[in-house]
Structures are given as structure tokens and as C-alpha cells.
C-alpha positions as CSV (number, residue, x, y, z in Angstrom):
1,X,5.3,-16.4,29.1
2,X,4.3,-19.0,26.4
3,X,2.6,-17.5,23.4
4,X,-0.3,-20.5,23.9
5,X,-0.8,-18.9,27.2
6,X,-0.8,-15.5,25.4
7,X,-3.7,-16.4,22.3
8,X,-6.2,-18.1,24.9
9,X,-6.0,-15.1,26.8
10,X,-6.8,-13.0,23.6
11,X,-9.7,-15.4,22.6
12,X,-10.6,-15.2,25.6
13,X,-11.5,-11.4,25.6
14,X,-12.9,-12.0,22.4
15,X,-15.6,-13.4,24.1
16,X,-16.0,-10.4,26.7
17,X,-16.5,-7.7,23.9
18,X,-20.0,-9.3,22.6
19,X,-22.0,-8.3,25.6
20,X,-22.5,-4.4,26.6
21,X,-21.4,-3.3,29.7
22,X,-24.3,-2.0,32.1
23,X,-23.9,0.4,35.0
24,X,-23.7,-2.1,37.7
25,X,-20.9,-4.4,35.6
26,X,-19.0,-1.3,34.6
27,X,-19.3,0.5,37.8
28,X,-19.9,-1.4,41.1
29,X,-19.3,-4.8,40.3
30,X,-16.3,-4.4,37.8
31,X,-13.6,-6.6,37.2
32,X,-11.6,-4.3,35.2
33,X,-8.5,-3.8,36.8
34,X,-8.9,0.0,35.9
35,X,-12.4,0.7,37.8
36,X,-11.1,-1.5,40.7
37,X,-8.2,0.9,41.0
38,X,-11.2,3.3,41.0
39,X,-13.1,2.1,43.4
40,X,-10.1,1.2,46.3
41,X,-8.8,5.2,45.8
42,X,-11.7,6.2,46.6
43,X,-13.1,4.2,49.3
44,X,-9.5,5.3,50.3
45,X,-9.7,8.9,50.0
46,X,-13.3,8.4,52.1
47,X,-11.7,6.6,54.9
48,X,-8.7,9.0,54.9
49,X,-11.1,11.9,55.7
50,X,-13.2,10.5,58.3
51,X,-9.3,8.9,59.9
52,X,-7.7,12.8,59.5
53,X,-11.1,14.0,60.5
54,X,-10.5,12.0,63.9
55,X,-7.5,13.3,64.5
56,X,-8.2,16.9,64.6
57,X,-10.3,16.1,67.1
58,X,-8.3,14.9,69.4
59,X,-5.3,17.1,68.8
60,X,-8.0,19.6,69.8
61,X,-8.7,17.8,72.8
62,X,-4.5,17.2,73.6
63,X,-3.8,21.1,73.4
64,X,-6.9,22.5,75.2
65,X,-8.0,19.6,77.6
66,X,-11.1,19.9,79.4
67,X,-12.2,23.1,77.7
68,X,-16.1,22.8,75.9
69,X,-16.3,22.6,72.2
70,X,-19.0,22.7,70.0
71,X,-17.4,20.8,67.5
72,X,-17.0,17.9,70.0
73,X,-20.5,17.8,70.8
74,X,-21.6,18.2,67.5
75,X,-19.2,15.3,66.5
76,X,-19.5,13.0,69.4
77,X,-22.6,14.4,71.1
78,X,-24.0,14.4,74.6
79,X,-22.7,11.1,75.5
80,X,-19.4,11.2,74.9
81,X,-19.2,15.2,75.1
82,X,-20.8,16.3,77.4
83,X,-21.5,20.0,77.8
84,X,-18.8,20.2,74.8
85,X,-16.1,18.7,76.9
86,X,-14.4,15.5,75.3
87,X,-14.4,12.3,77.9
88,X,-11.7,10.2,78.1
89,X,-13.2,7.0,76.4
90,X,-13.9,9.1,73.5
91,X,-10.5,10.1,73.5
92,X,-9.4,6.5,73.8
93,X,-12.0,5.5,70.8
94,X,-10.7,8.3,68.5
95,X,-7.2,7.1,68.7
96,X,-7.5,3.8,68.1
97,X,-9.9,3.8,64.9
98,X,-7.8,6.5,64.0
99,X,-4.5,4.4,63.9
100,X,-6.4,1.3,62.7
101,X,-8.2,4.1,59.5
102,X,-5.2,5.5,58.5
103,X,-2.5,2.2,58.8
104,X,-4.9,-0.4,57.1
105,X,-7.9,1.1,55.1
106,X,-6.0,4.4,53.6
107,X,-2.2,3.2,53.3
108,X,-2.6,0.0,52.8
109,X,-5.3,-0.6,51.1
110,X,-6.1,2.8,49.4
111,X,-2.4,2.8,48.3
112,X,-1.6,-0.8,47.4
113,X,-5.0,-1.8,46.4
114,X,-5.3,1.3,44.1
115,X,-1.8,1.2,42.5
116,X,-1.1,-2.5,41.8
117,X,-4.2,-3.0,40.6
118,X,-3.9,0.2,37.9
119,X,-0.4,-0.6,37.7
120,X,0.5,-4.6,37.4
121,X,-1.8,-5.0,34.3
122,X,-0.7,-2.1,32.6
123,X,2.9,-2.1,33.1
124,X,3.6,-5.8,32.6
125,X,1.8,-5.4,29.4
126,X,-1.1,-7.9,30.5
127,X,-5.2,-7.2,29.4
128,X,-6.2,-7.8,33.1
129,X,-5.4,-9.5,36.2
130,X,-4.8,-13.1,36.6
131,X,-8.6,-13.5,37.7
132,X,-10.6,-10.7,37.7
133,X,-13.4,-12.1,39.6
134,X,-11.2,-12.8,42.6
135,X,-9.9,-9.0,42.2
136,X,-13.4,-7.9,42.4
137,X,-14.0,-10.0,45.3
138,X,-11.0,-8.4,47.5
139,X,-12.4,-5.0,46.7
140,X,-15.9,-5.8,47.8
141,X,-14.4,-7.6,51.0
142,X,-12.6,-4.4,51.5
143,X,-15.3,-2.3,50.8
144,X,-17.4,-4.6,53.5
145,X,-15.0,-4.3,56.2
146,X,-14.6,-0.6,55.8
147,X,-18.4,-0.4,56.3
148,X,-18.5,-2.5,59.6
149,X,-15.4,-0.6,61.2
150,X,-17.3,2.9,60.4
151,X,-20.7,1.2,62.1
152,X,-18.5,0.5,65.5
153,X,-18.6,4.5,65.7
154,X,-22.4,4.3,66.2
155,X,-22.6,1.5,68.9
156,X,-23.9,2.0,72.2
157,X,-21.1,1.3,74.1
158,X,-18.6,3.2,71.8
159,X,-16.2,1.7,69.3
160,X,-13.3,-0.3,70.1
161,X,-10.8,1.7,72.4
162,X,-7.6,-0.4,73.6
163,X,-5.3,1.1,71.1
164,X,-4.9,-0.1,67.1
165,X,-2.5,-2.5,68.5
166,X,-5.7,-3.6,70.9
167,X,-3.4,-5.5,73.9
168,X,-5.4,-7.9,75.6
169,X,-6.8,-8.1,78.7
170,X,-8.2,-4.5,77.6
171,X,-9.6,-6.5,74.5
172,X,-10.0,-9.6,75.7
173,X,-12.5,-8.6,78.1
174,X,-15.9,-7.2,77.1
175,X,-16.3,-6.1,80.8
176,X,-13.1,-4.5,81.4
177,X,-13.7,-0.2,79.6
178,X,-17.1,0.8,77.6
179,X,-15.0,-0.1,74.6
180,X,-14.2,-3.3,75.1
181,X,-17.5,-4.0,74.2
182,X,-19.5,-5.1,70.8
183,X,-17.2,-2.1,69.3
184,X,-14.5,-4.0,69.8
185,X,-16.0,-7.6,68.4
186,X,-17.1,-4.9,65.1
187,X,-13.5,-4.3,65.0
188,X,-12.1,-7.7,65.1
189,X,-14.7,-9.0,62.8
190,X,-13.9,-6.1,60.0
191,X,-10.2,-6.7,60.3
192,X,-10.8,-10.5,59.9
193,X,-12.6,-10.1,56.6
194,X,-10.1,-7.2,55.5
195,X,-7.4,-9.8,55.7
196,X,-9.4,-12.2,53.7
197,X,-9.5,-9.1,50.9
198,X,-5.9,-8.4,51.6
199,X,-4.3,-11.9,50.9
200,X,-7.0,-12.5,47.8
201,X,-5.0,-9.2,46.3
202,X,-2.0,-10.3,47.3
203,X,-2.1,-13.6,45.4
204,X,-3.8,-12.0,42.5
205,X,-0.8,-9.3,42.3
206,X,1.5,-12.0,42.8
207,X,0.1,-14.5,39.7
208,X,-0.1,-11.6,37.3
209,X,3.4,-10.4,37.7
210,X,4.6,-14.3,37.2
211,X,2.4,-15.4,34.6
212,X,1.0,-12.7,32.2
213,X,4.1,-10.4,31.5
214,X,4.2,-9.5,28.2
215,X,6.8,-10.7,25.3
216,X,10.5,-9.3,26.2
217,X,9.3,-8.2,29.5
218,X,11.6,-10.4,31.6
219,X,12.0,-9.9,35.6
220,X,15.5,-7.1,35.0
221,X,13.3,-5.2,32.5
222,X,10.1,-4.6,35.1
223,X,9.5,-1.2,36.4
224,X,10.6,-0.7,40.3
225,X,7.0,-0.3,41.1
226,X,6.0,-3.9,40.0
227,X,9.1,-5.6,42.0
228,X,7.7,-2.8,45.1
229,X,3.8,-4.2,44.3
230,X,5.0,-7.7,44.1
231,X,7.6,-8.4,46.9
232,X,4.5,-5.7,49.0
233,X,2.4,-8.5,48.3
234,X,4.7,-11.2,49.0
235,X,4.7,-10.0,52.7
236,X,1.4,-9.4,52.8
237,X,0.8,-13.6,51.9
238,X,3.6,-14.0,54.7
239,X,2.6,-12.4,57.7
240,X,-1.3,-11.3,57.4
241,X,-2.3,-14.8,58.3
242,X,-0.7,-14.4,61.3
243,X,-3.2,-11.2,62.3
244,X,-6.0,-13.8,61.3
245,X,-5.1,-16.1,63.8
246,X,-4.2,-13.6,66.8
247,X,-7.7,-12.3,65.6
248,X,-9.8,-15.1,65.8
249,X,-8.3,-16.4,69.3
250,X,-9.1,-13.0,70.7
251,X,-12.6,-13.4,69.3
252,X,-12.7,-16.9,71.1
253,X,-11.4,-15.7,74.2
254,X,-13.6,-12.8,74.5
255,X,-17.4,-14.8,73.3
256,X,-16.4,-18.8,73.9
257,X,-14.5,-18.9,77.3
258,X,-11.3,-19.6,76.2
259,X,-8.0,-18.3,77.6
260,X,-5.2,-18.1,74.9
261,X,-4.6,-14.5,75.9
262,X,-5.7,-14.4,79.4
263,X,-4.5,-15.6,82.7
264,X,-5.0,-14.8,86.3
265,X,-6.9,-11.6,86.4
266,X,-9.0,-9.6,89.0
267,X,-11.6,-7.2,88.2
268,X,-12.6,-5.5,91.2
269,X,-11.8,-7.6,93.6
270,X,-13.2,-10.6,91.9
271,X,-11.1,-13.3,90.7
272,X,-11.7,-14.2,87.1
273,X,-11.5,-18.0,85.8
274,X,-8.9,-17.4,83.2
275,X,-6.0,-19.4,83.6
276,X,-2.7,-20.1,81.5
277,X,-2.7,-17.3,78.9
278,X,-0.2,-15.3,78.2
279,X,-0.8,-11.9,76.8
280,X,2.5,-11.4,75.5
281,X,2.1,-14.5,72.9
282,X,-0.5,-11.6,71.5
283,X,1.8,-9.3,71.0
284,X,4.0,-11.7,69.6
285,X,1.2,-12.5,67.1
286,X,0.1,-8.9,66.3
287,X,4.1,-7.7,65.5
288,X,4.5,-10.4,63.5
289,X,2.6,-9.0,61.4
290,X,2.7,-5.5,62.4
291,X,6.1,-4.9,61.3
292,X,5.9,-6.0,58.4
293,X,3.0,-3.9,58.1
294,X,5.2,-0.5,57.8
295,X,6.9,-2.1,55.1
296,X,3.6,-3.1,53.3
297,X,2.2,0.2,53.6
298,X,5.9,1.9,52.7
299,X,7.3,-0.2,49.7
300,X,4.7,0.6,47.4
301,X,5.0,4.5,48.2
302,X,8.8,4.2,47.4
303,X,8.6,2.3,44.1
304,X,6.0,5.2,43.0
305,X,9.0,7.2,44.5
306,X,11.4,5.5,42.2
307,X,9.5,5.7,38.8
308,X,8.4,9.7,39.3
309,X,11.8,10.2,40.3
310,X,13.2,8.9,37.3
311,X,10.9,10.1,34.7
312,X,10.7,13.5,36.0
313,X,14.9,13.5,36.4
314,X,14.8,12.7,33.0
315,X,17.9,10.2,33.6
316,X,18.2,6.2,34.6
317,X,17.3,5.5,37.9
318,X,20.6,5.2,39.9
319,X,21.4,1.4,41.0
320,X,18.1,-0.2,39.3
321,X,19.9,-3.6,40.4
322,X,21.0,-2.7,44.0
323,X,17.4,-1.0,44.0
324,X,15.7,-4.4,43.8
325,X,18.3,-5.9,46.1
326,X,17.4,-3.5,48.8
327,X,13.6,-4.2,48.2
328,X,14.3,-8.1,49.0
329,X,16.4,-7.4,51.7
330,X,13.5,-5.1,53.4
331,X,11.5,-7.7,52.4
332,X,13.5,-10.8,54.6
333,X,14.8,-8.5,57.4
334,X,11.3,-7.1,58.2
335,X,9.6,-10.5,59.2
336,X,12.8,-11.4,61.8
337,X,12.4,-7.9,63.6
338,X,8.9,-7.8,65.5
339,X,10.6,-8.5,68.9
340,X,11.8,-4.6,69.1
341,X,8.0,-3.1,69.6
342,X,8.6,-5.6,72.7
343,X,12.0,-4.6,74.3
344,X,9.6,-3.5,77.7
345,X,7.9,-6.4,77.6
346,X,9.9,-8.6,80.3
347,X,11.7,-10.1,77.0
348,X,14.8,-11.7,77.8
349,X,18.1,-9.8,77.5
350,X,19.5,-11.8,75.0
351,X,16.8,-11.9,72.4
352,X,16.8,-8.0,73.0
353,X,19.9,-7.6,71.4
354,X,19.1,-10.3,68.7
355,X,16.6,-7.8,67.7
356,X,18.2,-5.5,68.0
357,X,20.9,-6.6,65.5
358,X,18.5,-7.4,62.8
359,X,16.8,-4.2,63.4
360,X,19.9,-1.9,63.2
361,X,20.7,-4.0,60.0
362,X,17.3,-3.1,57.8
363,X,19.0,0.4,57.8
364,X,21.5,-0.8,55.6
365,X,18.9,-1.2,52.2
366,X,16.8,1.7,53.5
367,X,20.2,3.9,53.2
368,X,20.9,1.9,49.9
369,X,17.2,3.5,48.2
370,X,17.6,7.2,50.1
371,X,21.0,7.3,48.1
372,X,20.1,5.8,45.0
373,X,17.2,8.5,45.5
374,X,19.2,11.6,45.7
375,X,22.3,10.4,43.1
376,X,19.2,10.3,40.5
377,X,18.0,13.8,41.1
378,X,21.8,14.7,41.2
379,X,22.6,16.8,38.4
380,X,19.6,15.5,36.5
381,X,16.9,18.0,34.3
382,X,14.3,18.6,37.0
383,X,10.8,18.9,36.5
384,X,9.3,20.2,39.7
385,X,5.9,18.9,39.4
386,X,3.7,18.1,42.3
387,X,4.2,14.3,41.9
388,X,7.6,15.0,41.9
389,X,7.8,17.5,44.7
390,X,6.0,14.9,46.6
391,X,8.6,12.1,45.9
392,X,11.4,14.1,47.4
393,X,9.0,14.8,50.3
394,X,8.7,11.1,50.7
395,X,13.0,11.4,50.7
396,X,13.0,13.9,53.1
397,X,10.7,12.3,55.6
398,X,12.0,8.9,55.1
399,X,15.1,9.6,55.7
400,X,14.2,12.1,59.0
401,X,12.0,9.7,59.9
402,X,14.3,6.6,59.5
403,X,16.8,8.4,61.7
404,X,15.2,7.6,64.9
405,X,14.1,4.3,63.9
406,X,17.8,3.6,64.8
407,X,17.0,5.1,68.2
408,X,14.2,3.0,69.0
409,X,15.9,-0.1,67.3
410,X,18.4,0.2,70.1
411,X,17.1,-1.7,73.5
412,X,18.8,0.3,75.9
413,X,17.7,3.3,74.3
414,X,14.4,2.2,73.3
415,X,13.6,1.8,77.4
416,X,13.8,5.4,77.6
417,X,11.5,6.6,75.1
418,X,9.4,3.7,74.7
419,X,5.3,4.4,74.8
420,X,6.2,8.4,74.4
421,X,5.5,10.9,71.6
422,X,8.8,10.0,70.8
423,X,8.0,6.8,69.1
424,X,4.6,8.3,67.4
425,X,7.3,11.0,66.2
426,X,9.3,8.5,64.4
427,X,6.6,6.0,62.8
428,X,4.3,8.9,61.7
429,X,7.1,10.5,60.0
430,X,8.6,7.4,58.2
431,X,5.6,5.3,57.7
432,X,2.4,8.1,57.8
433,X,3.8,10.8,56.1
434,X,6.3,8.9,53.6
435,X,3.2,6.3,53.0
436,X,0.8,9.9,52.1
437,X,3.5,11.4,49.9
438,X,3.9,8.6,48.3
439,X,0.0,8.3,47.2
440,X,-0.1,11.9,46.6
441,X,2.3,11.3,44.5
442,X,1.4,8.6,42.8
443,X,-2.5,10.5,42.3
444,X,-0.7,13.1,40.3
445,X,1.3,11.2,38.2
446,X,-1.2,8.9,37.4
447,X,-4.5,10.8,37.2
448,X,-4.3,11.5,33.0
449,X,-4.4,7.4,33.3
450,X,-6.9,7.2,35.5
451,X,-9.2,9.4,34.5
452,X,-8.0,10.7,31.2
453,X,-8.0,14.3,32.3
454,X,-4.9,16.7,34.4
455,X,-4.8,17.7,37.9
456,X,-4.4,21.7,38.6
457,X,-1.1,22.2,39.2
458,X,-0.6,25.1,41.1
459,X,-3.4,23.7,43.5
460,X,-0.7,20.8,43.6
461,X,1.8,23.2,44.4
462,X,-0.6,24.8,47.2
463,X,-1.2,21.6,48.9
464,X,2.5,20.3,48.7
465,X,3.9,23.1,50.1
466,X,1.2,23.5,53.4
467,X,1.0,20.2,53.6
468,X,5.3,19.6,54.1
469,X,5.3,22.8,56.2
470,X,2.5,21.5,58.5
471,X,3.5,17.6,58.4
472,X,6.7,18.6,59.7
473,X,5.3,21.5,61.9
474,X,3.3,18.5,63.7
475,X,5.5,15.3,63.9
476,X,8.8,17.2,64.6
477,X,8.3,19.2,67.9
478,X,6.9,15.5,69.1
479,X,10.6,14.1,69.2
480,X,10.9,16.6,72.5
481,X,8.2,16.3,74.3
482,X,8.5,12.5,73.7
483,X,12.5,12.7,75.2
484,X,10.6,15.0,78.1
485,X,9.0,11.9,79.0
486,X,5.4,12.6,77.6
487,X,3.8,9.5,77.2
488,X,1.3,8.7,74.0
489,X,-2.8,7.7,74.7
490,X,-3.0,10.2,77.9
491,X,-5.7,12.3,77.2
492,X,-4.7,15.2,79.1
493,X,-1.4,15.7,81.2
494,X,-3.4,18.1,83.2
495,X,-2.6,15.4,86.5
496,X,1.1,16.0,85.6
497,X,2.8,19.0,86.8
498,X,6.3,17.7,85.4
499,X,4.3,18.4,81.9
500,X,3.2,22.2,82.2
501,X,5.8,22.8,80.6
502,X,4.9,21.3,77.6
503,X,1.7,22.4,77.2
504,X,2.5,25.0,74.8
505,X,4.2,22.9,72.1
506,X,0.7,20.7,72.0
507,X,-0.9,23.6,71.2
508,X,1.6,24.3,68.2
509,X,1.9,21.1,67.5
510,X,-2.7,21.5,67.2
511,X,-2.4,23.9,65.1
512,X,-0.1,22.8,62.6
513,X,-2.4,19.5,62.2
514,X,-5.6,21.7,62.0
515,X,-4.3,24.0,59.3
516,X,-2.8,20.9,57.3
517,X,-6.0,19.1,58.0
518,X,-8.1,22.1,56.5
519,X,-5.8,22.2,52.9
520,X,-6.4,18.6,52.5
521,X,-9.3,19.7,51.1
522,X,-7.3,21.6,48.2
523,X,-6.6,18.1,47.3
524,X,-10.3,16.9,47.8
525,X,-11.6,19.8,45.7
526,X,-8.8,18.9,42.7
527,X,-9.6,15.6,42.6
528,X,-13.0,15.5,42.4
529,X,-13.5,18.5,40.1
530,X,-10.6,17.7,37.8
531,X,-12.5,14.1,37.2
532,X,-15.0,15.9,35.8
533,X,-13.4,19.7,34.6
534,X,-9.8,19.0,34.0
535,X,-7.3,19.9,31.3
536,X,-8.0,16.9,28.6
537,X,-4.9,14.4,29.3
538,X,-2.6,13.9,26.2
539,X,-1.2,10.1,26.0
540,X,2.0,10.1,27.5
541,X,1.6,13.8,29.2
542,X,5.2,12.8,31.0
543,X,6.7,11.7,28.1
544,X,7.1,8.1,30.4
545,X,9.0,5.2,29.3
546,X,6.3,2.8,30.8
547,X,4.2,0.6,28.7
548,X,1.0,1.6,30.6
549,X,1.6,4.8,28.5
550,X,1.0,3.3,25.1
551,X,-2.1,2.4,25.9
552,X,-5.1,4.4,24.9
553,X,-6.9,7.2,27.1
554,X,-10.3,6.1,26.6
555,X,-10.8,3.3,28.6
556,X,-11.7,0.0,27.1
557,X,-11.4,-3.6,28.8
558,X,-7.9,-5.3,27.7
559,X,-6.4,-2.3,28.0
560,X,-5.0,-2.4,24.5
561,X,-7.0,-2.4,21.3
562,X,-4.6,-5.3,18.6
563,X,-1.7,-6.1,19.7
564,X,0.0,-6.1,23.2
565,X,3.5,-4.0,22.9
566,X,6.3,-6.5,22.7
567,X,8.9,-4.8,25.2
568,X,12.9,-4.3,24.0
569,X,14.4,-2.7,26.7
570,X,14.5,-1.9,30.2
571,X,12.0,1.4,31.5
572,X,14.7,3.9,32.1
573,X,16.2,4.8,29.0
574,X,15.6,8.7,29.6
575,X,17.9,11.0,27.8
576,X,20.2,8.6,26.1
577,X,23.0,9.0,24.0
578,X,22.0,8.3,19.9
579,X,18.2,9.3,20.6
580,X,16.3,12.5,19.5
581,X,13.8,12.5,22.4
582,X,15.3,12.7,26.0
583,X,12.6,9.5,26.4
584,X,12.6,5.7,24.8
585,X,9.6,3.8,25.7
586,X,9.7,0.4,26.5
587,X,8.5,-0.8,23.1
588,X,10.9,0.8,20.6
589,X,13.0,-1.7,19.6
590,X,16.7,-1.6,20.0
591,X,18.9,0.2,17.4
592,X,22.1,-1.9,16.0
593,X,25.0,-1.2,18.4
594,X,23.0,0.1,20.8
595,X,23.9,-0.4,24.5
596,X,21.9,-2.5,26.6
597,X,21.7,-0.2,30.2
598,X,20.9,-2.1,33.2
599,X,22.1,-1.3,36.0
């Protein structure tokens, strides 16, 4: 970037320092990326509490169907749990809104929104995002969409209940089921606003990384976190508009009598006047976002893991350029594999084989990442703090969840377990749990940077071990009930004697889920109490190399007082021969004759 741009940027900031921030401009309508990151994080945590709470409720229903629970009556009311027994409509709504909240509001916005905002300017040496105002708007649109999604829970006819994938005709005909009414409309409006928020955020991240890097910060000196956020934003820009078009066409079908996704439908013997549409068209549009979405959720977590594993192994990340290449390969391949979600939609078998091929290809860059993490850990001087444990946990779930993806990506094998609990087990491990671990790792690692205080380490250990055991306890047995043929999204399996033997497994899964969910309270207590009462953090608590640890702990708009540090080396010079310390921050100039490491 030119020096001219630099001066211009500093000049802008001189003006900003004259006026005093009020409470509203500092905490509510803030344009400071660090404050916006906190807003994303806390909103994401609140949405996470709602999403996990819902999963507790429907797990209880699956373990003890037809039983009466006071907690159902309390949360769902007489309409959805008469006498404390959950109705099937309520079950479908809980599953739908749980999926939507966790995928979009927690793992997409909560993870990318928080860490892209916090780290992109700090790690590339910029004063702020390219557009602070646009950044603020993107957060407030996210907040608005969260409010609309939660408010749909209080609609008389009930929230959307066509599954988080909202396939028509259930989602396209308001009269189809109770959850197809106003709740569905609110779901669509909420998602449209959410997509606008995501696109504004993503455009901002891309422009910031390309234009605002400090002097010396070439693309090959960027931390892998920034590469991951950058490519994630690019995938978002490419694929989110497709879901927006699907949502808008669905709104047209619902409210304006078009038939994009509807054709030849009968309800209770009555012929509806729709012709010519195709519900499979919606599946194509949905999964064209839906599969890249998996990587929009996963790549930031993998980037965070790269940074934390290198820092806490006290050695350079293995295969830096291969890691970047694998991120780029995953981004490209993720956009040409969506059809593997549709192997049983009547797809041409030849087309199925094409999607099988592209899907199995994506295992290669994923394996590159996994092997590189393991090689970085190998013979490292490991610092086992909570962030490191969650990062290693991510590598574990990424591998164990990814292996089942090879089965689901193969059309001949997938047909046998499609729409069973096997699929639920697979994507929760590889995407849900892995991304959550990445989020927790990032919070433990960058909490001192965000709040100037340290999280309690011992509570962190308790949080990790109980969560790790319970996560596998919940999702590992699901593979077996899936292979036994148990379909997903059924609110009870009591009508099928075939599945009676599997009921004990469902009880086991639910007990793990309830324990694991309850122990997230340890994290919540640790998080919110440490903001106020945690131990004061030093400037660079993990002895890390990246630029964000060179900025002062106390928050200021513009990140660095005076000069922005200049970059002289890549971010992974740990335990480098010829240096007194086992880390060399990026802004330390190279010594004479010092070898440049970049691979």
C-alpha cells in the first residue's frame, strides 16, 4: 500500500480524536472494530444459549417420548406442551430454529463476525476496517435479524418448522402445517436481513486485507488467521446472494401467487393452481450456499487453530504455503460439491458420480491441514492452556467427523444412510463441534486482547474436558443408530417396533447432552465474571509474534499510539536459532545473515 494512503489514513484519525465518545457512540453505535467484535461475540453467545437450550428440550423428548415434563410446560406453554407433553409441531419448530440459530447466528456471525473484526485490522497493522460505518451497519443488521428470528418463537401459529433447510412445499404453502404460517415468513425476512449483514461484513474484510496492510506486510507474511478470514469472506460474497435469491423467490411463492418451487399440488383433495415450478430448484439454490456455508463456518476456526497451535507449540507452523494452498483449494472445491446433499432427489446418476468425485477431492486439502497440525505439534514445547486444548480438540473432531464425510460424499454409500442420524452425527462433529471448539479456543486466546483481563485457567480446563467427553458422548453413538436406519427429524420412534432396541442409546445421548449443556454455564460464568474481575493481562501474555500483541492493552481508537509497526518477517518465527527468546515478533528487524523462514 502506498505511503500516501497511509498519511491520508492517519490524517483522518487525527480529526476523530477531537470529539469525546459518549456512551452511545462508544458502546452502541460504535465504529471501532474492537467494540464491534465484542458486540458480535456477546450477541453470538446469547443466541448460542437459546440454540443449545432448544437442543436440550428436544433431546429430552427423544429420550423419553410422551412423558410429561414441567420444563416443557414452562418453556413451551399449554399450546405446545399440553399437560407437559411436547407436541410434534413444537418438536419440529425446535429442531428448525435450533439449526438455523447455530449455523447462521452463532457459528457464522458469532465466529467470523467476532474474530474477523477483532483480528483483521490488528494483525495486518491497520488503524481500523476500511469502512467503520459499514461495519457498524453490518452488526446492527445482524442484531435486527437475530431479534426477528427470536420473535418468530412468539407467533401464535408457531415458528418455522420445515427444518433449517426450509424445503418447499412445506415452506412455500402457508396452509401446509402450523409452522408454515407467519413464523415461516419471519424466518425468511430474518434470513434476508442476515445475508445483507454478512455481505457488508465480508466486503469490508476483503477490502481491508487487500488495501490496508502495513508496510512490509506482504500476502505471504499474513498470519494464517487472516488468510482464513479473507478467503471465508470471499466464499460468502460468492455464495450468500444465491440463498438471498432463493429466499426472495420463496417469499414470492408464499405471498404473491408465483410458482417457482411449486407444481401440481393437492391439499386434502383440493387441487391448487400452481404449475411449472420445481421444489428441486430450491434445493439447488439452497445447497449452493449450504455447502460453502460449512466452510464459511469451519475455515475461521481452522485459521484460529493454526495460530494457537503454532504459538503454544513454540515452533513454526508446518507447511505455511501448503496451508494457504489448502484454504484456497477448499474455497474453490466447496462451490462445486453442493449436489452431494441431493443424491436421493432423483438426480441423474452420471451427475451423482460427478458430485461424488468433486466431494472426495475436498478430502485432500482437508487432510493437508490435519497432517500439518499434527506435524506442528510433533516434538513441540507444548503449552497446554485451555486455548491449546480446544485447538487440539478441533483437530480431533475435524478428523473423526471428516472420515464419515467420505461415506456421505459417495452416492452409492450415501443412499443407505441419507436422512438418518448418521448424517446428524457427521455434520455436528465436523462442522458444529469443530467450529465451536475454534470459537472457544479463540475466546480463551484473545480474551486478554479484547478485555485486558485473563480468563480463569482452571475453569477453562473443567470446561474443556467435560465438553470434549460430552460432545463425543452425544455424537459418536448417533453413527450407530443412523446405520441401524433411525430417521432424523422424527419426534418419536415409538410407532416403529423396529427401533425399540435403540431407545437406550437415545437416553444415553440425551444424558450426555444435558450434562454437556449444563457445563457451558462454567464457561459463561468464567467469561462474564472475568470481564470485570479477571486478573489484569500483560501486553503479550502468550509471548506471541503477531502484531495485535504490540498494541497497548488499554483500548484506543486507531489501535497504536503514534507509528504503526512495520513488518520485517513472517508470523511464525518461534524458537529460532540465534535469538535469546523463543519468539520473535513480526516488527523486529532481521539480523544480518539471519535466514528467512517462509515455508
